[in-house]
MARLUM-191431 format. One record per residue: residue in one letter; x, y, z of N, C-alpha, C in turn. Coordinates in steps of 0.001 Angstrom, whole numbers, plus 500000, padded with zeros to 6 digits. Last residue first. Layout:
N
AXYZXYZXYZ;...
END
This chain:
398
X453627078361125890453114079495125262453141080723126148;X454392075925126875455396077009126923454903078264126416;X452270074248126457452834074382127760453755075556127969;X452025074349123656450875074809124550451368074978126039;X454317073145122763454104074503122568453004075190123503;X453956070468123744455070071269124168454824072767124060;X451644069821122207451592069966123662452685070660124237;X452613069908119593451426070645119984451437070818121482;X454805068064119716454951069523119405453855070362119896;X453372065616120070454330066112121019454591067568120840;X451897065405117695451272065474118934452137065962120132;X453994065273115827452978066341115672452199066520117193;X455370062904116383456136064278116598455095065391116559;X455051060221117552454028061110117008454617062469117227;X456684058545118878456378058075117453455296059056116957;X456822059485121386458012059266120696457793059041119133;X455041060400123334454751060506121963456010060361121079;X456354059839125752455020059323125584454744059238124071;X458741061194125625458826059672125527457497059071125261;X457673063631125593458415063284124363458515061817124354;X456708063729128153455841063644127084456402063301125753;X459140063846129582458280062781129809457197062695128710;X460405066292128725461161064984128461460096063802128603;X458373068105129710458584067892128177459288066598127911;X458546067844132582457375067659131778457645067273130279;X461293068575133049460634067460133780459472066955132910;X462456070830131933463407069698132334462709068496132856;X460278072554131177461302072121130164462178070933130588;X458682072597133512458167072162132229459235071673131263;X460458073666135364459743072433135626459382071790134298;X461014076062134208462131075104134509461581073679134778;X458678077401134111459354077014132832460473075892133089;X458208077799136935457304077059136003457969076578134834;X460476079358137517460240078146138138459404077236137328;X459613081774136148460839080970135891460883079656136295;X457335082472137433457259082157136125458455081378135672;X457502080970140824457307082026139867457225081591138445;X457867079827143806457130079373142620456715080574141796;X461033079549145151459984080483144923459189080086143667;X462160077163147479462025077593146100460915078501145856;X462847076381150055462705077920149743462465078279148362;X461206073420149889462050074338150623461813075718150412;X459742072598146671460390072258147897461157073351148641;X456702072949144885458051073421145242458538072990146557;X454909071011143052454973071226144340456484071692144791;X454635070069140429454501071538140648454273071784142102;X454784067381140423455849068065139717455810069557139994;X452559066463141723453777066588142579454854067426141678;X450332066142140130450626067446140650451948067668141310;X451068063883137270450487064290138545450983065728139040;X449824063093134059450995063564134809450402064263136177;X448514059965132884448442061372133138449629061779133986;X448463057241132266449744057949131785449564059547132127;X446012056213132665447116055737133635448448056471133260;X444255057021130723444324057721131967445510057419132799;X446403056836127562445140056569128424445288057262129828;X448228055625125014448396056193126358447107055743127132;X447667054604122478449005054520123062449103054710124465;X444840054789122208445586053776121501446949053482122083;X443793056853123561443594055449124151444350054492123381;X444145059790124002444989058925123222444951057518123803;X442742061014126103442060060750124791442847059842123913;X444518061275128085443452060365128205442815059985126938;X446163063276126859446868061998127234445724060930127344;X444384065469126886444923064979125592445627063541125685;X444175065849129579442912065478128749443373064932127431;X446663066618130319446083065299130817444881064909130005;X446694069103129061447578068059128687447214066704129137;X444568070375130456444573070210128910445513069129128548;X445750070398133042444550069731132788444266069386131188;X448031071964132567448177070633132999446933069798132761;X446752074465131926447692073757130925447820072422131275;X445196075142134170444602075124132829445508074244131851;X447058074995136416445823074172136363445234073948134907;X448982076742135579449294075472135915448059074536135711;X447405079215135365448198078670134238448512077193134452;X446598079505137997445530079270137031446209078610135725;X449032080104139143448249078837139655447270078528138627;X449537082547137897450489081301137734449730079918138061;X447625084154138883447687083761137416448515082676137184;X448386084388141622447134083683141225447083083302139790;X451752083523142394450742084484141872449453083819141410;X452685081910145367452652081803143995451534082826143357;X453216081785148141453360083093147565453436083006145981;X452626079444149286453995079590148935454421080897148150;X449917079719149614450759079854150847452239080027150529;X449321079039147030449117080413147465449907080774148720;X449996076310146960450719077287146210450508078714146495;X448005075506148893449441075169149226450289076135148255;X445561076197147635445971076875149006447470076658149209;X445570074547145510445612075925145208446134076627146476;X445463072079146810446582072238146015446715073857145811;X443037072299148227444303072168149022445517072404148123;X441266072110146156441290073327146884442683073337147755;X442212070596143034441915070517144421442046071849145226;X443119070537140570441898071297140806441535071333142290;X445244068849140398445420070191140151444402071042140534;X445784065996141175444910066875141951445081068368141720;X445765062943139474446233064281139563445206065216140297;X444708060215141567444636060909140372445384062314140509;X445104056782142556445322058144142896445245058847141552;X443142053937143531443826054666142437443913056173142813;X443789050991145249443273052378145403443972053146144247;X443143047663145894443695048583145114442916049926145256;X444091045321148226443028046200147901443672047338147150;X445761042150147402445777043625147813444460044316147438;X445298039612146619445954039823147859446000041239148341;X444117039530144129443513038787145272444004039199146614;X445966040986142491444567041311142692443912040807143905;X448592040038142023448320041097143128446875041223143415;X448347038535139775448980038039140976448719038758142263;X447184040234137941446512039101138443447073038533139750;X449428042112137488448194042576138054447392041352138557;X451811041674136323451660041273137578450212041518138306;X451572042399133605452257041121134028451861040650135411;X450717044957133419449811043853133203450340042489133522;X453006046629134084451806046541134989450967045210134751;X454962047249132476455029045917133134453815045618133937;X454656049947131635454103048799130795454169047347131352;X453709052410133825454715051408133579454148050216132758;X451809054063134533452455054382133189453501053350132860;X451159053463137098450275052948135959450819053290134559;X453271052156139495453098053254138389452238052777137275;X452436051357142784452568050875141350452293052027140459;X453083050153145960452950051267144994453288050826143624;X451890048603148946452583048563147606452238049825146890;X452024048036152231451470048969151261452470048871150009;X451094045715154836451933045927153579451187047017152624;X451421045130158285450596045562157067451482045873155922;X451249042993160987452144043537159952451211043902158766;X449911041808163145450087043207163104451011043848162147;X449987039017162539448645039792162329448793041377162319;X453001037966161055452148038278162141450948039192161798;X453744035228159032453698036736158981452692037211160028;X456141032550159921454834033221159603454776034654159551;X457932029606159605457957031123159717456460031501159373;X459713026837161251458641027379160507458719029089160683;X461116023955161714461581025361161667460741026239160681;X460344021439161364459650022161162451460226023670162584;X462101020558159248460582020724159049459849021455160101;X465109022369159136464213021220159657462860021656159347;X466308024727158021467145023496158204466350022313158665;X464782026526155317464699025948156658465576024764156905;X464844027690152873466114027462153436466017026937154951;X462045027974152381462952027261151368464281026837152039;X460275027508155475460807028300154355461709027406153434;X457350025874156838458786025869156682459159026743155388;X454683027960158211455243026973157245456747026984157225;X451918028965160194453393029066159942453730027841159035;X449327029495160847449585029333159485451001029148159135;X449383030140163530448689028833163028448892028470161617;X450526032499163682451404031470164011450639030116163514;X449565034925161197449496034312162504450142032920162514;X447487034933158129448385035533159039448358034820160414;X445622034442156118446589033451156358447730034035157280;X444060036497155395443450035483156247444403034245156617;X445432038171153968445010038653155225444528037625156066;X448489036803152381446983037019152304446577037336153796;X451096036100152879450813037422152761449299037726152752;X451224033284152519451152033849153881450791035310153874;X451527032988149749450318032550150377450128033178151718;X453842034199149187452703034660148417451365034146149020;X455818032829150508455122033801151219454016034509150524;X457250031101148843455974030608149649455265031575150346;X458096033952146872458132032507147036456907031878147844;X458591036617146514457826036137147663457964034742147936;X460257036626144189460621037411145382459887036816146559;X459008035116142265460330034822142491460790035572143921;X456479036229142137456538034809142541457982034501142933;X457164038856141238456602038617142579456751037177142987;X459787040530140042459032039094139682458481038586141064;X459212043940140039459797042752140542459111041575139971;X457732046093139330458926045869138591459674044664139044;X455507046431140962455262045728139752456593045549138899;X456315047991142967456181046639143276455941045820141968;X457459050539143562457606049848142303457484048443142331;X457926050087147075457734050863145942458026050162144677;X456402048832149797457108048371148622456853049379147416;X456593049010153374456179049764152049457106049236150891;X455113047732156088456267047431155171455717048036153871;X454442048685159427454027048795158030455232048640157128;X452865047481162421454172047629161695453786047613160106;X450984048199165273451019047944163813452495048192163428;X450704046211168280451350047476167720451476047314166218;X449878044136169760449145044495168656449486045854167967;X451186042893171788450602044287172114449870044860170969;X451799040585170556450998040670171794450407041914172014;X453780041487168659452488040905168268451498040947169402;X456330042281168853455273043236169419453828042731169066;X457763040443167587458124040728169016457054041648169709;X456757040579165092456286039438165945456552039634167442;X458111042708164104456631042845164392456199041695165254;X460705041634163768460379042909164709458891042987165147;X460088039632162042460473039254163309460293040454164233;X459489041288159714458517040400160272458859039968161812;X461983042346159204460934043235159664459726042424160302;X463403040058158548463758040816159684462729041721160184;X461957039426156116462059038498157129462425039107158476;X462479041755154509461080041427154936461084040453156036;X465287041622154245464696042759154870463335042534155442;X466681038331154864466293039512154181465538040579154855;X469363036593156615467868037021156449467787038313155684;X471754034276155412471396035633155894469942035917155641;X473866031624155975472360031976155806472145033409156309;X477112031691154445476172031696155661474840032137155199;X479943030457153148478536030890152845477744030705153977;X483381031587153113482299030569153464480940031211153059;X485414033428152964485221032514151723484109031429152015;X485532035230154905486372033980155067486124033086153990;X483599037054154471484983037448154234485985036283154325;X480950035043152960481603035834154082482978036199153681;X478119035059150741479463034717151036479981035627152193;X474843033752151730475599034772151128477166034613151627;X471707032150151100473086032090151523473952033229150888;X468710033864152271469501033012151255470892032977151787;X465357035122152593466638034690153153467293033927152029;X463600037496151523463308036595152727464713036145153328;X464906039411149835463650039718150560463371038867151698;X467193038399148669467157039766149269465980040026150198;X466290035853148015467393035884148829467567037284149469;X464396036532146039463911035801147284464982036047148358;X465464039608144404465217038163144450464709037812145890;X465872042082141912465507041798143296465019040276143436;X466381042808139345467307042019139907466931041561141312;X464312044733138857464229043474138130465292042434138670;X463048045870141946463625046099140621463787044678140092;X461339047568144701461615046338143909462256046803142547;X462437049319147499462023049426146183462354048174145351;X461126049865150893462171049307149995461679049569148441;X460672050919154170460352051098152830461472050565151953;X459199050206157334460351049911156457459874050172155048;X458248051305160420458041051495159122459268051057158320;X458987051417163100457927050461162742457426050609161198;X460851053353163267461353051943163628460267050920163318;X459658055819162927460292055216161782460663053753162110;X456705056866163963457787056030164514458360055286163451;X454722058943164670455686059123163630456780058214164074;X451633057103165570452919057817165982453647057904164720;X449699055738164540449348056566165575450556057546165996;X449782053700162678450397053518163805449869054490164876;X448166055025160670447763053700161120448399053485162551;X449761057267160112448355057551160665447807056098161394;X451995056106159110452168056891160473450729057072161036;X450903055081156718451652054203157676451535054895159157;X449946057406155417449022056245155836449630055466156926;X452313058746155034451353059279155805450331058273156317;X453620056913153251454245057239154513453210057768155557;X451843057117151095452061055758151731452606056036153167;X452112059759150133450776059272150747450996058049151481;X454671059677148998454386060594150160453173060203150892;X454267057702146987455246057427148057454928058390149348;X452397058941145389452197057657145940453095057504147121;X451946061431143966452329061440145385452159060093146058;X451788061714141321450507061819142099450642061642143556;X453952061147139524453694062575140203452438062713140850;X452544059020137134453863059612137684453421060932138332;X449339057622138144450293058110137215451496058676137864;X448749054700140380448597056044139740449689056383138858;X447947052828143262448322052864141848448052054216141352;X448603051270146220448386052596145660448800052650144179;X447318048527147928448180048981146666447700050303146197;X447468046869150999447006048075150165447845048292149077;X446753044433153181447603044742151998446894045722151128;X444812044318155010446275044123155540447219044449154349;X442079044516154828442767043558153856444240043338154266;X441403046257156858440628045077156514441350044050155766;X443334048231157060442971047519158170442229046163157877;X443352049134154224444568048639154871444328047765156123;X440746050160154068441130049171153278442379048413153801;X440821052296156042439988051185156287440310049994155372;X442726053965154758443030053373156069442081052213156331;X441266054589152324442672053915152306442989053232153584;X439058055834153351438910054635152603440198053799152561;X440300058141154366439645057206155326439484055947154648;X440966059454152006442090058905153008441481057971153951;X438462060072150976439331059139150255440407058645151115;X437598061860152900436906060650152686437775059518152018;X439247064021152546439446063245153795438628061860153527;X440885064241149351439654064415150157439786063505151366;X444295065474149178443232064388148993442086064788149772;X446597066997149535445679067374148485444540066440148174;X448468066698151578448184065491150754447382065922149462;X448965068745153369449811068732152178449507067539151249;X447834066971156032448386068219155695449354068159154484;X446784064565156806446166065149155724446982066489155220;X448322063962158979448495063142157958448011063809156547;X447438065792160894448754065913160528449008065153159113;X444749064753161105444980066146160574446470066374160089;X445222062208162232444776062229160864445039063771160305;X448448062519164247446785062534163983446626062536162460;X450652061081166118450467061556164661449029061329164355;X452160062041169131451064061397168460450903061990167056;X455707062811168758454469062852169414453367062210168603;X458173060322167635457684061767167865456356061650168712;X460832058348168364459434058466168174458975059759168528;X463956059071166795463192058781168045461722059017167629;X466030057349164336465034058452164726464159058092165961;X469189056103165499467816055788164952466902056983165400;X471558056492166715471077057626165672469778057209165110;X472505053178166918472673054613167241472215055495166215;X472250050644165880471010051291166400471234052751166728;X474610049703164871473363049366164162472239050202164683;X476483050721166522476583050980165188475345050732164367;X475655049821169113475545051157168737475627051452167254;X476153047007168734474793047550168909474606048928168695;X478910047089168409478038046552167297476575047045167456;X479675048067170873479963048822169597479133048447168442;X478875045930172450478294047233172675478432048056171416;X480635044011171564479161043797171360478459045134171460;X483019045198172511482847044826171092481418044687170748;X482465045229175314482670046541174506482509046354173077;X482423042592175907481229043371176082481320044576175250;X485074041884175398484010041200174576482745042143174712;X486291043223177503486618043515176101485587043025175124;X485182042022179753485007043508179501485185043826178030;X483839038904178862484867039669179385484529041111179137;X480782037251179854481502038131178871482685038838179579;X479417034164180608480306035215181015480877035953179783;X475876033184180487477244033089180061478067034255180494;X473110031365180973473748032544181507475273032325181207;X472104029030179890471456030313179606472048031440180228;X473350026069178188473168026896179340472387028193178864;X475432025235175568474734024627176733474609025708177899;X477116026120173604475696026256173392474817025602174582;X480014027852173494479295026838174314477822027168174200;X480858029755171876481623028488171838480990027417172647;X479384031960172320479521031525171000480200030086170837;X479577032529175025478299032071174515478383031609173066;X482569033082175083481927031944175730480498031517175072;X484706033963172505483590034444173370482787033240173827;X486631033618170745486756032796171943485679033191173005;X486014035289168587486244033885168412486142032999169578;X485656037976168668484802037203169415484943035716169217;X487205038971166681487673039367168108486724038578169139;X486071038305164238487205037468164748487597037704166207;X482727038047163693483714039020164253484852038135164855;X480894036140162923481730036652161908482886037577162343;X479429035797165105480232034770164835481258035244163782;X477707038188165108478712037918166221479731036968165883;X476198037725162739477092038957162920478214038809163964;X474839035408163415475915035332162370476814036491162412;X473075036467165441474231035405165799475317035359164675;X472462039901164955472284038495164601473441037723165241;X471039042292166919472243041810166405472187040355166158;X467920044191166059468768043208166801470060042798166041;X466956047299166114467619046420165011468548045425165877;X466005048211168423465033048351167302465624047443166175;X466459046904171503467036047114170280465946047175169230;X465763048238174581465223047326173679465820047712172296;X467169048555177737467315048966176381466807047890175421;X466725047543180209466939048942180183467139049381178747;X464877045233181975465355045526180585465456047013180576;X466087043825185085465125044763184302465671045075182971;X466109040706186994466743041829186235465669042663185507;X466952038326189490465926039249188832466723040315188035;X467358034810189800467890036128189824466859037039189150;X466451031920191851466397032731190606467123034081190914;X465187028823192898466256029815192983466210030570191721;X461558028798193040462925028150193236463953029276193176;X459294030094193009459467029238191774460897028575191855;X459376031655195231458326030614195209458492029723193960;X462985032033195707461704032467195334460624031236195367;X466083032658196820465051031685196805463722032435196667;X468521034126194745467776034051195936466744033141195699;X471157036055193337470557034787193494469807034625194842;X470298039598193127471131038457193012470401037136193279;X468539041837191397468555041150192610469333039884192386;X468943043289189049468317044046190087468382043312191392;X470958043615186208470634042758187280470040043623188433;X469803044893183155470563045105184414470048044211185510;X470014044392179561469276044274180822470318044726181937;X469292044902176223470305045045177244469645045185178515;X468176042990173394468089044035174476469293043953175347;X468589041040171387467379041979171321467359043043172356;X470678039164169463470487039895170624469465041006170456;X469525035929168163469889037368167988469791038059169302;X468441033286166277469253033686167319469783035131167164;X464926033258165508466353033169165080467132033645166391;X462519033098166830462684032231165620464049032218165081;X464776031903169219463697031594168347462924032819168066;X466555032710171036467057031709170161465993031316169098;X467650036041172203466590034969171960467159033944171029;X469355037864174791469254037236173434468092036306173457;X470747040513176517469601039694176426469470039143174958;X473482041077178586473057041227177224471951040094177045;X473605042681181595473349041444180978472799041798179628;X475636044292184126474941044307182822474782043047182149;X474980044680187678475727044090186496474826044216185236;X473343045647189486474074046580188812474795045992187757;X473527042864191826472828044112191420473777045087190713;X475279040078190525474978040991191572474214042122190902;X476256036672189864475509037897189386475093038750190578;X477301034431190882478239035653190932477456036865190516;X475446032489190733475904032886192114476600034175192021;X475207032342187951474088032819188694474537033235190083;X477729031321187532477477032714187095476166033220187770;X477568028806188485478498029629189227478185031054188743;X475928027446186629475364027813187969476239028782188609;
END
């Protein structure tokens, strides 16, 4: 109570929450000292800073310079004292985690999203609608069709702003586990084990804090078929379904300390997965994903008007554009016809021929792309058919 009496306008207050997890979420400033109000005695304050990335209780506890910090040693009460030195340490932790985070840009329109996508606008609209309805969208396609690029554009278009704080992208791999994704025990520098939250868990908590405002948050998973989904998602394989979102579907997690310590995926969180159809591990996860995701297939867009316009704007000669279209379409046709070993899922996308930055799209650039990117790929495709590989290589370089 003495701290409520001592609080005065202008004082800084570090704001924390205790549920669903203990963490610092903002910085506030006292605007009115202790006074009598219709609700009793109170102080007033305003939030001056919202943390995009909160500071966890575990991070505070693991800092030896905060060993005697009052809020960490006394769990009874709601207003604690920080020394100036302790505040500076916490301030440094906040800055280290949050400083330099990209700022929200102006409104992100569908026209901005479509710029450079080479997609039909109707197809883009279907993707947005699928994500809104199912909450889980899976983009599948051959190498180079622009899955990652399109996923980010869909995310920002759904949000309506180019706001990186509301988009999180990760990549699955064979070693990725539940402990990385949701939570698990991790060693500390003191030789102890503490419960650490994974990326998806933390991202869900950020979305939960904005759940009332219904602001969309988008979690993007690249190479989703490379991970063991049942191992990574655990009990969240149920919660990720679009009709199992919200607090009413909350359940205890594997590492929950008590039965009433529950977790849920909020309504305002959307998931975009990406899957390479040339990856032979596709068949192993297809059935697990089918019910939970809306699938959209992306194709090579060498013949799209926007692809031609893009290369023309980059000063590519008309004959070079025609060469790329003709030869890559012929190669993809051969890949599709080889239904025994390959098929449509192994076609090669247009992204290989999208020059970056100041790269000049000329004949030399074309040959460099073909020799160092396309040929090694088709050599792997036809590793047991030297004749087919040689024919396609020679046709590309003729």
